[in-house]
C-alpha positions as CSV (number, residue, x, y, z in Angstrom):
1,X,106.4,117.7,93.8
2,X,106.9,121.4,93.1
3,X,106.4,121.5,89.4
4,X,102.9,122.1,89.0
5,X,102.7,122.5,85.2
6,X,104.8,119.2,84.8
7,X,102.2,117.5,87.1
8,X,99.3,118.7,85.0
9,X,100.8,117.7,82.1
10,X,101.6,114.1,82.7
11,X,98.3,113.5,84.5
12,X,96.4,114.7,81.5
13,X,98.9,112.8,79.1
14,X,98.4,109.6,81.0
15,X,94.8,109.8,81.6
16,X,94.0,110.5,77.9
17,X,96.4,107.8,76.7
18,X,94.3,105.0,78.6
19,X,91.2,105.8,77.1
20,X,90.5,104.1,73.7
21,X,88.3,105.8,70.8
22,X,85.7,103.0,71.3
23,X,85.7,103.5,74.9
24,X,84.9,107.5,74.3
25,X,82.3,106.4,71.7
26,X,84.4,107.7,68.7
27,X,84.4,105.7,65.5
28,X,87.7,104.0,64.7
29,X,88.8,104.8,61.1
30,X,91.6,102.7,60.0
31,X,93.9,100.6,61.9
32,X,97.0,102.7,62.0
33,X,96.6,105.0,65.0
34,X,100.1,106.2,66.2
35,X,98.6,106.5,69.8
36,X,96.5,103.7,71.8
37,X,94.7,106.3,73.7
38,X,93.0,109.5,72.5
39,X,94.7,112.1,70.3
40,X,94.5,115.8,71.6
41,X,92.2,116.6,69.0
42,X,89.6,114.0,70.0
43,X,89.9,115.0,73.8
44,X,89.4,118.6,72.5
45,X,86.3,117.7,70.5
46,X,84.7,115.6,73.3
47,X,85.5,118.2,75.8
48,X,83.9,121.1,73.6
49,X,86.8,123.3,73.5
50,X,89.3,124.2,70.6
51,X,92.3,122.3,69.8
52,X,94.7,125.1,70.8
53,X,92.8,125.8,74.0
54,X,93.3,122.0,75.0
55,X,96.9,121.9,73.8
56,X,97.4,124.9,76.5
57,X,95.9,123.0,79.1
58,X,98.0,120.0,78.5
59,X,100.9,121.9,78.6
60,X,100.2,122.6,82.1
61,X,98.4,126.1,81.7
62,X,95.1,125.0,83.9
63,X,94.8,128.6,85.5
64,X,91.6,130.3,84.7
65,X,90.1,127.2,83.3
66,X,86.6,127.5,84.1
67,X,84.5,125.0,86.6
68,X,82.4,123.9,83.6
69,X,85.5,123.3,81.1
70,X,87.2,121.4,84.0
71,X,84.0,119.1,84.5
72,X,83.8,118.5,80.8
73,X,87.4,117.5,80.7
74,X,87.0,115.1,83.6
75,X,84.0,113.5,82.0
76,X,85.9,113.3,78.6
77,X,88.7,111.3,80.7
78,X,86.4,109.1,82.6
79,X,88.0,110.4,85.8
80,X,86.9,108.8,89.0
81,X,86.0,111.1,92.0
82,X,89.4,111.1,93.3
83,X,91.1,112.0,89.8
84,X,88.3,114.6,89.5
85,X,89.5,116.3,92.9
86,X,93.2,116.0,92.0
87,X,92.3,117.7,88.7
88,X,90.5,120.6,90.4
89,X,93.2,121.0,93.0
90,X,96.0,121.0,90.1
91,X,94.1,124.0,88.7
92,X,93.7,125.6,91.9
93,X,97.6,125.3,92.4
94,X,98.2,126.5,88.9
95,X,96.5,129.8,89.9
96,X,98.4,133.0,91.0
97,X,99.7,132.7,94.6
98,X,97.6,129.6,95.7
99,X,96.7,130.1,99.4
100,X,99.1,128.4,101.5
101,X,97.5,125.5,103.7
102,X,97.9,125.2,107.3
103,X,100.4,122.2,108.1
104,X,98.9,118.8,108.9
105,X,98.6,118.4,112.6
106,X,101.0,116.4,114.6
107,X,99.0,115.5,117.7
108,X,95.4,115.5,118.6
109,X,93.1,117.3,121.3
110,X,92.6,115.3,124.8
111,X,88.7,114.7,123.6
112,X,90.1,112.7,120.4
113,X,92.3,110.6,122.4
114,X,89.3,109.8,124.8
115,X,87.2,108.9,121.7
116,X,90.1,106.4,120.5
117,X,90.7,104.9,124.1
118,X,86.8,104.4,124.6
119,X,87.2,101.9,121.8
120,X,88.7,99.4,123.8
121,X,87.9,96.2,121.7
122,X,88.5,97.7,118.2
123,X,91.9,99.0,117.0
124,X,91.9,102.6,116.0
125,X,94.4,105.3,115.3
126,X,94.5,108.8,114.0
127,X,96.7,109.8,110.8
128,X,97.2,113.1,109.1
129,X,97.3,113.6,105.5
130,X,101.2,112.8,105.1
131,X,100.2,109.3,106.9
132,X,102.1,110.1,110.1
133,X,100.0,108.2,112.9
134,X,99.8,110.9,115.7
135,X,97.4,109.0,118.1
136,X,96.2,105.7,118.8
137,X,94.4,103.2,121.2
138,X,96.2,100.5,122.9
139,X,94.8,98.1,120.4
140,X,95.6,100.3,117.3
141,X,99.4,100.2,118.7
142,X,99.2,96.4,119.2
143,X,97.6,95.8,115.8
144,X,100.4,98.0,114.3
145,X,103.3,96.9,116.4
146,X,105.5,96.6,113.4
147,X,104.8,99.9,112.1
148,X,105.2,101.5,115.6
149,X,108.6,99.4,116.1
150,X,110.1,101.0,113.1
151,X,112.9,103.5,114.3
152,X,111.9,106.5,111.9
153,X,109.8,109.1,113.7
154,X,107.1,110.4,113.1
155,X,105.4,106.8,112.6
156,X,104.5,106.8,109.0
157,X,102.6,103.9,107.5
158,X,103.8,104.7,103.8
159,X,107.5,105.3,105.0
160,X,107.2,101.9,106.6
161,X,105.7,100.2,103.4
162,X,108.6,101.1,101.1
163,X,111.5,101.5,103.3
164,X,111.2,98.6,105.9
165,X,111.6,94.9,104.7
166,X,109.1,94.1,107.4
167,X,106.5,95.5,105.7
168,X,106.3,92.8,102.9
169,X,105.5,90.0,105.5
170,X,103.1,92.6,107.5
171,X,101.0,93.4,104.4
172,X,99.8,90.3,102.9
173,X,98.4,92.4,100.0
174,X,101.8,94.3,99.7
175,X,101.5,95.3,96.1
176,X,97.8,96.8,96.8
177,X,99.1,98.6,99.9
178,X,102.1,100.1,98.1
179,X,100.0,101.2,95.2
180,X,97.3,102.8,97.4
181,X,100.1,104.8,99.6
182,X,101.5,106.4,96.9
183,X,98.3,107.2,95.1
184,X,97.0,108.7,98.5
185,X,100.3,110.9,98.9
186,X,99.7,111.8,95.1
187,X,96.2,113.1,95.9
188,X,97.1,115.0,99.1
189,X,100.3,116.8,96.9
190,X,97.5,117.9,94.8
191,X,95.7,119.5,97.6
192,X,98.6,120.8,99.5
193,X,101.5,121.1,97.2
194,X,103.5,123.2,99.3
195,X,103.4,121.3,102.5
196,X,107.4,120.9,103.3
197,X,107.2,117.9,105.4
198,X,105.2,116.3,102.4
199,X,107.6,117.3,100.1
200,X,110.6,115.9,102.4
201,X,108.6,112.8,102.6
202,X,108.1,112.2,98.7
203,X,111.8,113.2,98.3
204,X,113.1,110.4,101.1
205,X,110.8,107.8,99.4
206,X,111.8,108.6,95.9
207,X,115.5,108.4,96.7
208,X,115.5,105.0,98.5
209,X,112.9,103.3,97.0
210,X,112.7,102.3,93.1
211,X,109.4,101.0,93.7
212,X,108.1,104.1,95.0
213,X,109.6,106.1,92.0
214,X,107.7,103.8,89.7
215,X,104.4,104.1,91.8
216,X,104.7,107.8,91.9
217,X,105.3,108.2,88.0
218,X,101.9,106.4,87.5
219,X,100.2,109.8,88.6
220,X,97.4,107.6,90.3
221,X,95.3,108.9,92.9
222,X,93.0,107.6,95.4
223,X,90.4,107.8,98.3
224,X,90.9,105.6,101.1
225,X,87.8,105.3,103.0
226,X,86.6,101.9,103.7
227,X,87.7,98.3,102.7
228,X,89.4,95.0,103.8
229,X,92.8,95.0,105.2
230,X,95.0,91.7,105.5
231,X,97.5,91.6,107.8
232,X,100.1,88.9,109.0
233,X,100.3,89.8,112.9
234,X,103.4,88.6,114.6
235,X,101.3,87.6,117.7
236,X,98.0,86.5,116.5
237,X,98.7,85.6,112.7
238,X,96.6,86.2,109.9
239,X,93.8,88.9,110.0
240,X,91.0,89.8,107.7
241,X,90.0,93.3,109.1
242,X,87.0,95.7,108.0
243,X,88.5,99.3,108.1
244,X,86.5,102.5,107.8
245,X,88.5,105.9,107.7
246,X,86.4,108.7,109.0
247,X,87.5,112.4,108.5
248,X,87.2,114.2,111.7
249,X,85.2,117.7,110.9
250,X,86.4,119.0,114.1
251,X,90.2,118.4,113.1
252,X,90.7,119.3,109.2
253,X,93.0,116.8,107.7
254,X,93.0,114.4,110.1
255,X,91.7,110.9,109.4
256,X,90.5,108.2,112.1
257,X,90.9,104.7,111.1
258,X,88.9,102.0,112.9
259,X,89.2,98.0,112.4
260,X,86.8,95.3,113.1
261,X,85.9,91.9,112.1
262,X,82.5,90.0,111.8
263,X,81.6,88.2,114.9
264,X,82.5,84.8,115.2
265,X,85.0,85.0,112.5
266,X,88.6,83.9,113.1
267,X,89.8,87.4,112.8
268,X,87.3,88.2,115.8
269,X,88.8,85.7,117.9
270,X,92.3,86.8,117.1
271,X,91.4,90.4,118.3
272,X,90.1,88.8,121.3
273,X,93.4,87.3,121.9
274,X,95.3,90.6,121.2
275,X,92.9,92.6,123.3
276,X,94.0,90.0,126.4
277,X,97.5,90.3,125.6
278,X,97.4,94.2,125.4
279,X,95.3,93.8,129.0
280,X,98.1,91.8,130.3
281,X,101.1,94.1,129.3
282,X,98.9,97.0,130.5
283,X,98.7,95.3,134.0
284,X,102.5,94.4,134.1
285,X,103.2,97.9,133.4
286,X,101.0,99.4,136.0
287,X,102.2,96.7,138.6
288,X,105.9,97.6,137.5
289,X,105.1,101.6,138.1
290,X,103.7,100.6,141.5
291,X,106.7,99.2,142.6
292,X,108.9,101.9,141.9
């Protein structure tokens, strides 16, 4: 983080390198291409700009590029929704004196906590864009117990993934979770490149994890909205959970994650066991407090 021109250059270079002329609809003349992906000249032609202009873009000079040029470039490079957003964010960051965004929240309003607590049967928690878990309901804390048990604070899912050995047992799809965590942070770095806490987190992960350095260098970006999360929980065993990540309009930058399972499935049964364990712990804690 910190060098927007380098981020632009590496992103554009890696995106054009993955597209073959055939995929771009170009005829393949001869068999001695020196690059497997598109040449700069081909990207310029498909985008509708001069070669010199595209070369300037790829060197990191996105500032001033029109929305139509960025759209055309995104289409040429076959960017998905997250990559397109990242390209536009880089263009804004390359401009003069980009507006500094507010720091990601580190707490939620009481009303948001009440929403979490009202979901007594479904694990749920709220994170900021740095992947700090800043609020959770009792089921969310129980489900992510290994993450909350990590001694580092604030509780952070991506730090846990890369720096805590327990993560490889907890995440049954460890490689995908690691990929997703780095790609989501990369997307946020484009949106908010001057967040000092995000810069510190990326620096910490880069210095302590070779795997993170590799994933970060891929320049991949990703939206994290819904899907299947496969965990191995220390108390109830393997879980196959559906998750929904919902942005909170009243809390910009915060996302609520909610986990459920189909009725009658083994995971639904395991969640009931977990809920019973949570209720027993809460009752024991309340009884202990009453005795004081």
